[in-house]
C-alpha positions as CSV (number, residue, x, y, z in Angstrom):
1,M,-0.1,0.1,0.1
2,I,1.1,3.5,-1.1
3,R,1.4,5.9,1.9
4,L,1.0,9.5,0.4
5,L,1.5,12.7,2.3
6,L,-0.9,15.5,1.1
7,I,0.2,19.0,1.6
8,A,-2.7,21.4,1.7
9,Y,-3.1,24.7,3.4
10,Y,-6.9,25.1,2.8
11,F,-8.6,22.0,4.3
12,P,-11.8,21.7,6.7
13,P,-13.2,23.1,8.6
14,M,-12.2,26.1,6.3
15,G,-14.7,26.6,3.3
16,G,-14.3,27.9,-0.1
17,S,-13.3,26.8,-3.4
18,G,-9.6,26.0,-2.4
19,V,-10.7,23.4,0.0
20,Q,-12.4,21.2,-2.8
21,R,-9.2,20.1,-4.7
22,P,-7.2,18.4,-1.9
23,L,-10.3,17.1,-0.1
24,K,-11.5,15.4,-3.4
25,I,-8.0,14.2,-4.4
26,G,-7.5,12.6,-1.2
27,K,-11.1,11.2,-1.2
28,Y,-10.6,9.4,-4.6
29,L,-6.9,8.1,-4.0
30,A,-7.9,6.5,-0.9
31,K,-11.2,5.0,-2.7
32,K,-8.3,3.5,-4.9
33,G,-6.3,2.3,-1.9
34,I,-3.7,4.6,-1.2
35,Q,-3.4,5.6,2.4
36,V,-3.6,9.6,2.7
37,T,-2.1,11.5,5.4
38,Y,-3.2,15.2,5.2
39,L,-0.7,17.7,6.3
40,V,-2.7,21.0,7.2
41,P,-2.8,23.9,9.4
42,A,-4.9,23.6,12.9
43,I,-7.2,26.5,11.6
44,E,-9.7,27.7,14.2
45,S,-10.9,30.6,12.7
46,Y,-11.2,31.6,9.1
47,H,-13.7,34.0,7.2
48,V,-15.6,31.1,5.5
49,M,-16.0,28.0,7.4
50,D,-18.0,24.8,6.5
51,H,-18.1,22.0,9.1
52,T,-20.0,19.8,6.8
53,L,-16.7,19.1,5.1
54,E,-15.4,17.5,7.9
55,Q,-18.4,15.2,8.1
56,E,-17.5,14.1,4.8
57,L,-14.2,13.1,6.0
58,V,-15.5,11.4,9.0
59,S,-18.4,9.4,7.4
60,S,-16.3,8.3,4.6
61,E,-15.6,4.7,4.4
62,Q,-11.9,5.2,3.7
63,K,-9.8,6.3,6.9
64,F,-7.7,9.3,6.6
65,R,-4.9,10.6,8.9
66,I,-4.8,14.3,9.3
67,I,-1.7,16.1,10.8
68,R,-2.8,19.4,11.9
69,V,0.2,22.0,12.4
70,K,-0.3,24.4,15.1
71,E,2.8,26.7,14.7
72,G,3.5,29.4,12.1
73,I,-0.1,29.9,10.9
74,P,-0.8,33.8,10.3
75,L,-4.5,33.3,10.5
76,Q,-4.4,32.1,14.3
77,S,-2.7,35.3,15.4
78,A,-4.7,37.4,17.8
79,W,-5.1,40.6,15.7
80,M,-6.2,38.5,12.6
81,S,-8.7,36.7,14.8
82,R,-10.4,39.9,15.4
83,I,-10.6,41.2,11.9
84,Q,-12.0,37.8,10.5
85,A,-15.7,39.1,10.3
86,H,-14.5,42.3,7.9
87,Y,-11.8,40.3,5.9
88,R,-14.0,39.5,2.9
89,T,-15.5,43.0,3.0
90,F,-12.5,45.2,2.3
91,L,-9.6,43.8,4.0
92,S,-8.5,40.7,1.6
93,T,-7.3,43.0,-1.2
94,W,-5.5,45.4,1.0
95,S,-3.7,42.5,3.1
96,T,-2.6,41.0,-0.1
97,Q,-0.8,44.1,-1.1
98,I,0.7,44.9,2.1
99,T,2.1,41.4,2.6
100,S,3.3,41.1,-1.1
101,W,5.9,43.7,0.0
102,F,7.3,41.5,2.9
103,Y,6.6,37.6,2.2
104,L,7.8,35.4,-1.0
105,P,6.2,33.4,-2.2
106,D,3.3,34.2,0.4
107,N,2.3,35.1,3.9
108,K,2.0,31.4,4.6
109,K,5.8,30.8,4.6
110,G,5.8,30.7,8.3
111,W,4.4,27.1,8.5
112,I,7.2,25.7,6.5
113,E,9.7,24.9,9.3
114,P,7.2,23.8,11.9
115,A,5.4,21.9,9.4
116,L,8.5,20.0,8.3
117,R,9.2,19.0,12.1
118,Y,5.9,17.4,12.2
119,V,6.6,15.4,8.9
120,E,9.8,14.2,10.5
121,R,8.2,13.0,13.4
122,A,5.4,11.4,11.4
123,H,7.7,10.0,8.8
124,R,9.9,8.2,11.7
125,D,6.6,6.4,12.9
126,T,5.1,5.1,9.6
127,P,7.2,6.2,6.6
128,F,5.8,8.0,3.7
129,D,6.2,6.7,-0.1
130,A,5.7,10.1,-1.7
131,V,4.6,13.7,-1.2
132,F,1.8,15.5,-3.2
133,A,1.5,19.0,-2.5
134,T,-1.0,21.6,-4.0
135,A,-0.6,25.4,-4.3
136,S,-1.4,28.0,-3.6
137,P,-0.4,29.0,-1.3
138,Y,3.1,28.5,-3.0
139,S,4.6,28.0,0.5
140,N,3.3,24.5,0.2
141,L,5.4,23.8,-2.8
142,L,8.5,25.1,-0.4
143,L,7.7,22.7,2.2
144,A,7.7,19.8,-0.2
145,A,11.1,20.8,-1.6
146,Q,12.5,20.7,2.0
147,I,10.8,17.4,2.7
148,K,12.3,15.8,-0.4
149,K,16.0,17.1,0.6
150,K,15.3,16.0,4.2
151,L,13.7,12.6,3.8
152,N,14.5,11.7,0.0
153,L,10.9,11.2,-0.8
154,P,9.5,11.5,-4.4
155,V,7.6,14.8,-4.8
156,M,4.5,15.7,-7.0
157,M,4.0,19.6,-7.2
158,D,0.3,20.5,-8.1
159,L,-0.6,24.2,-9.2
160,R,-4.1,25.4,-9.0
161,D,-3.1,28.7,-10.8
162,D,0.1,29.8,-12.6
163,W,2.8,30.7,-10.0
164,L,4.7,33.7,-11.5
165,K,2.2,34.7,-13.7
166,S,-0.9,34.3,-11.3
167,H,-3.8,36.6,-12.1
168,L,-4.0,36.9,-8.2
169,I,-0.6,38.2,-7.7
170,R,0.6,41.9,-8.0
171,Y,4.3,42.4,-7.5
172,P,5.3,45.9,-5.6
173,T,8.5,46.2,-7.5
174,R,10.6,44.4,-10.1
175,W,12.8,42.9,-7.3
176,H,9.9,41.0,-6.2
177,N,8.9,39.8,-9.6
178,Q,12.7,38.7,-10.1
179,R,13.0,36.8,-6.4
180,M,9.4,35.0,-6.9
181,A,10.9,34.1,-10.5
182,R,14.0,32.5,-8.9
183,L,11.9,31.0,-6.0
184,E,9.5,29.2,-8.7
185,R,12.7,27.9,-10.8
186,E,14.3,26.7,-8.1
187,T,11.3,24.9,-6.1
188,L,9.8,23.3,-9.4
189,Q,13.3,21.9,-10.5
190,L,13.2,19.8,-7.5
191,A,9.5,18.2,-8.4
192,D,9.7,14.7,-9.7
193,E,6.3,15.4,-11.4
194,I,4.3,18.5,-11.7
195,T,0.5,18.8,-12.1
196,V,-1.1,21.7,-13.3
197,I,-5.1,22.9,-13.8
198,N,-4.8,23.7,-17.6
199,E,-3.1,23.4,-20.8
200,S,-2.6,27.2,-20.4
201,V,-0.4,27.0,-16.9
202,K,1.5,24.0,-18.5
203,Q,2.7,26.1,-21.6
204,S,3.4,29.1,-19.5
205,L,5.8,27.0,-17.0
206,L,7.5,25.2,-19.8
207,N,8.2,28.5,-21.4
208,R,9.9,29.9,-18.4
209,I,11.5,26.9,-17.1
210,P,12.0,24.1,-20.0
211,E,14.2,22.0,-17.7
212,I,11.2,21.0,-15.2
213,P,9.1,17.8,-15.6
214,I,6.6,18.2,-18.6
215,P,3.6,19.1,-16.5
216,K,0.6,16.6,-16.5
217,V,-2.8,18.3,-16.6
218,L,-5.0,17.4,-13.7
219,S,-8.3,20.0,-14.0
220,N,-10.6,20.8,-11.4
221,G,-13.8,19.0,-11.4
222,Y,-17.1,17.9,-9.6
223,D,-18.2,15.0,-7.5
224,P,-21.1,13.0,-8.8
225,E,-21.5,12.1,-5.0
226,D,-22.3,15.7,-4.2
227,F,-24.5,15.8,-6.9
228,E,-26.3,12.7,-5.7
229,A,-26.4,14.2,-2.1
230,A,-28.0,17.4,-3.3
231,E,-30.6,15.8,-5.6
232,K,-31.7,13.9,-2.1
233,M,-31.8,17.1,-0.3
234,I,-34.0,18.5,-2.9
235,Q,-36.4,15.7,-2.9
236,I,-36.8,15.7,0.8
237,R,-37.3,19.6,1.0
238,N,-40.1,19.1,-1.8
239,A,-41.9,16.8,-0.1
240,S,-41.6,18.3,3.3
241,S,-42.8,21.6,1.7
242,A,-46.1,19.9,0.3
243,S,-47.3,19.1,3.7
244,P,-49.1,21.8,5.4
245,D,-48.0,20.7,8.8
246,I,-44.2,21.2,8.1
247,E,-42.8,24.7,7.9
248,K,-42.1,25.9,4.3
249,S,-38.8,25.0,2.8
250,K,-36.5,27.9,1.8
251,D,-36.0,26.4,-1.5
252,E,-39.3,27.5,-2.4
253,R,-37.6,30.7,-3.3
254,F,-36.7,28.3,-6.5
255,S,-40.3,28.6,-7.9
256,S,-40.8,26.8,-11.3
257,T,-43.1,29.9,-12.3
258,C,-39.7,31.9,-12.0
259,F,-36.7,32.6,-14.2
260,H,-33.6,32.2,-11.7
261,I,-30.1,33.1,-12.5
262,L,-27.5,32.2,-10.0
263,Y,-24.0,33.0,-9.0
264,N,-22.0,30.9,-6.7
265,G,-18.7,31.8,-5.0
266,L,-16.7,34.7,-4.2
267,F,-16.3,38.3,-5.3
268,Y,-12.8,40.0,-5.0
269,G,-10.4,42.3,-6.7
270,V,-12.2,43.4,-10.2
271,Q,-14.1,40.2,-10.1
272,Q,-17.5,42.2,-8.9
273,P,-21.2,41.9,-10.2
274,D,-21.6,45.5,-11.1
275,T,-21.4,44.6,-15.0
276,F,-23.9,41.8,-14.3
277,L,-26.5,43.7,-12.6
278,K,-26.3,46.9,-14.7
279,G,-26.7,44.4,-17.7
280,I,-29.7,42.7,-16.0
281,K,-31.0,46.3,-15.5
282,L,-30.9,46.9,-19.3
283,A,-32.4,43.5,-20.0
284,T,-35.7,44.5,-17.9
285,K,-36.1,48.0,-19.4
286,K,-36.1,46.4,-22.7
287,N,-38.3,43.5,-21.6
288,P,-40.7,44.1,-18.8
289,E,-41.8,40.6,-18.8
290,L,-38.4,39.2,-17.5
291,L,-38.6,41.9,-14.5
292,N,-41.8,40.2,-13.1
293,V,-40.4,36.9,-13.2
294,L,-36.7,37.2,-12.6
295,R,-35.0,35.8,-9.3
296,L,-31.0,36.9,-8.8
297,H,-29.4,34.6,-6.4
298,F,-26.1,34.9,-4.8
299,Q,-24.5,31.8,-2.9
300,G,-21.4,33.3,-1.2
301,D,-20.6,36.9,-1.1
302,F,-22.9,39.9,-1.7
303,F,-21.8,42.9,0.2
304,D,-23.5,46.2,1.3
305,R,-22.0,47.7,-1.7
306,H,-23.6,45.3,-4.1
307,L,-26.8,45.6,-2.4
308,A,-26.6,49.3,-2.7
309,L,-26.0,49.2,-6.4
310,A,-28.9,46.6,-6.7
311,A,-31.1,49.2,-5.0
312,E,-30.0,52.0,-7.1
313,L,-31.0,49.8,-10.4
314,K,-34.2,49.0,-8.9
315,L,-33.6,45.6,-8.4
316,K,-33.4,45.0,-4.8
317,D,-36.3,43.0,-4.4
318,K,-35.1,40.3,-7.1
319,I,-32.0,39.8,-5.0
320,F,-31.6,36.7,-2.9
321,A,-28.5,36.7,-1.1
322,H,-28.1,33.3,0.5
323,G,-24.8,33.9,2.0
324,N,-22.1,31.3,2.6
325,L,-23.7,27.9,2.5
326,P,-22.6,24.4,3.2
327,H,-21.1,22.6,0.0
328,I,-23.8,20.3,-0.5
329,E,-26.5,23.3,0.1
330,S,-24.6,25.2,-2.7
331,I,-24.8,22.4,-5.1
332,S,-28.6,22.1,-4.5
333,G,-28.8,25.8,-5.3
334,L,-26.8,25.2,-8.5
335,L,-29.1,22.4,-9.6
336,Q,-32.3,24.3,-9.1
337,A,-31.4,27.5,-10.9
338,D,-32.4,28.0,-14.7
339,L,-28.9,29.8,-15.6
340,L,-25.7,30.2,-13.9
341,W,-23.0,32.6,-14.3
342,L,-19.7,33.3,-13.9
343,I,-16.9,36.1,-14.8
344,V,-13.4,36.1,-15.6
345,P,-12.9,39.7,-15.7
346,N,-10.1,41.1,-17.9
347,Q,-6.8,41.5,-15.9
348,P,-3.5,40.2,-16.5
349,H,-2.9,36.6,-17.1
350,S,-6.7,36.1,-16.7
351,K,-7.0,34.1,-20.2
352,G,-5.2,30.9,-18.3
353,H,-7.9,31.2,-15.5
354,T,-10.2,28.4,-15.3
355,P,-12.4,29.3,-11.9
356,G,-13.3,26.5,-9.6
357,K,-17.0,26.9,-9.8
358,L,-17.1,26.4,-13.4
359,F,-16.5,22.5,-13.1
360,E,-19.4,22.3,-10.7
361,Y,-21.5,24.2,-13.2
362,L,-20.6,21.9,-16.0
363,G,-21.6,19.0,-13.7
364,T,-25.0,20.1,-13.4
365,L,-25.6,20.1,-17.2
366,K,-27.4,23.4,-16.8
367,P,-27.0,26.3,-19.2
368,I,-24.1,28.8,-18.1
369,L,-23.5,32.7,-19.1
370,G,-19.8,33.2,-19.4
371,M,-18.7,36.7,-18.9
372,T,-15.4,36.0,-20.4
373,D,-13.0,36.8,-23.2
374,K,-11.2,34.4,-25.3
375,G,-9.2,32.2,-22.9
376,Q,-9.3,28.8,-21.2
377,A,-12.6,29.5,-19.8
378,Y,-14.3,30.6,-23.0
379,D,-12.9,27.3,-24.6
380,L,-14.2,25.0,-22.2
381,L,-17.8,26.8,-22.4
382,T,-17.7,26.6,-25.9
383,Q,-17.1,22.7,-25.9
384,Y,-19.7,22.5,-23.0
385,E,-22.3,23.8,-25.9
386,A,-25.0,24.9,-23.4
387,S,-23.4,28.3,-22.9
388,Y,-24.2,32.1,-23.5
389,F,-21.2,34.6,-23.7
390,A,-21.2,38.1,-22.8
391,D,-18.1,40.7,-22.7
392,P,-17.1,41.0,-19.0
393,D,-16.9,44.5,-19.1
394,Q,-20.0,45.8,-21.2
395,P,-23.4,45.7,-19.5
396,E,-24.9,45.7,-23.1
397,S,-23.6,42.4,-23.8
398,V,-25.0,40.8,-20.8
399,A,-28.2,42.2,-21.4
400,T,-28.2,40.7,-24.9
401,A,-27.1,37.1,-23.5
402,V,-29.7,37.3,-20.8
403,E,-32.4,38.1,-23.1
404,Q,-31.4,35.3,-25.6
405,A,-31.5,32.8,-22.4
406,F,-34.9,34.0,-21.0
407,D,-36.4,33.7,-24.6
408,H,-35.5,30.2,-24.6
409,W,-36.7,29.9,-21.1
410,K,-40.1,30.8,-22.1
411,R,-40.0,28.6,-24.9
412,K,-38.9,25.7,-22.8
413,Q,-36.0,25.2,-25.2
414,M,-33.1,26.0,-22.7
415,P,-29.9,24.0,-23.8
416,V,-28.5,21.2,-22.1
417,G,-24.8,20.6,-21.5
418,N,-22.8,18.0,-23.4
419,R,-22.7,15.0,-21.1
420,Q,-19.7,13.3,-22.9
421,F,-17.7,16.2,-22.6
422,I,-18.0,16.7,-19.0
423,Q,-16.9,13.4,-18.1
424,Q,-13.2,14.1,-18.2
425,F,-13.9,16.2,-14.9
426,D,-15.5,13.8,-13.0
427,R,-13.2,13.4,-9.9
428,S,-13.7,9.9,-9.6
429,I,-12.3,9.3,-13.0
430,Q,-9.6,12.2,-12.4
431,G,-8.5,10.1,-9.2
432,Q,-7.9,7.2,-11.5
433,H,-5.7,8.9,-13.6
434,L,-3.6,10.3,-10.4
435,M,-3.4,7.1,-8.9
436,A,-1.5,5.8,-11.8
437,W,1.1,8.6,-12.1
438,I,1.5,8.3,-8.3
439,Q,2.2,4.6,-8.4
440,D,4.6,5.2,-11.5
441,L,6.4,7.8,-9.5
442,V,6.8,5.5,-6.6
443,M,8.0,2.8,-8.7
444,Q,10.4,5.1,-10.1
445,H,11.7,6.3,-7.1
446,N,12.1,2.9,-5.6
447,R,14.0,1.8,-8.9
448,K,16.6,4.7,-8.7
449,S,17.0,3.9,-5.1
450,K,17.5,0.3,-5.6
451,T,20.1,1.3,-8.5
452,H,21.9,3.8,-6.1
453,V,22.6,1.3,-3.4
454,G,23.8,-1.5,-6.0
455,V,26.3,1.1,-7.5
456,T,27.3,1.9,-3.8
């Protein structure tokens, strides 16, 4: 049995999209017989919490070992705990800009040394066969490199975004950019294997660092078991709401007589709902019938500023701000909506960005409004087929796409996604590919180790 150390900073009870990839990777590797040990921070407070994800681990037929590192965690400092409630509303962008001056590769680097000590102790008790480290934060990859040097373990480094050219990073000075480039090169050259989120990131890395192992594409995906659980939740609620003796379900807000458009996830930086809301306003001016049946759902972020804009546009009564929901709850919302939308804003390196929410959108087979220019997300939505497109900066473009979708909805002609195309994003199928790669990684490492011993 292969014993795998899986390094992930974002992990339950933390919520958010960054948790899903390591959680599901571990889940499906364990189903294939790999013994997975998660190395994660001991987070007690975070701006998005989802304790139901912990239950997913507990209730799983597989047994996971979890090593929680208590030291070197910035979110556990006293001052950070006090500002958690305000982090998403206005501090996330500010804190990123400030910390980028002082911390490279990121402000999580403080956990590297204590985490390394935890790993050394655990490895003495029950040796690991390989390491899988997923980033961001990129400090995870520096940690994996240190583990390789100390313990001579084969390492697979996983990138959920491009590193040096991430759309999320702004370098304060040229020196910071050059220093990050050096860290990226020195770290990835130590990897035995590299996995990346998409073909764009693969080519970007190879263009900068051609001597690294050729990255394998391991996209984000959707978990079919999550969708089964969400379907059951919907059925139970529908049955309950039909009884006069039971309190009505909040999912009755997804009435079949209304046109429901839903956004799932966070807003940050220039990724905001302003253009979408302005486009909706234009569409309702042209088509009063749309205004009568329109429902706009936001699962995740929807701040006071957004609500003020909706009020200014006279759309406030059309807004359903659900807040941060447990993961299965959010999937049930996706399944009940008529149109899902996402935005990939125009900013540096955005053409290589494929949001995690996109793959769960694909898993629904529902129509998707993609506010994106040409790039990786656009290509995926084109192949998916059940897609409408709009310019992320042009409300008029959004209005046209929404009017088209509404016309299809009225005629009961909403498009359905390409079922065959989305199979490649099934987490269980992706787990099979990753299992084979890890087995090959361990086999090659063992072969080299035996050869080295023989020569010695």
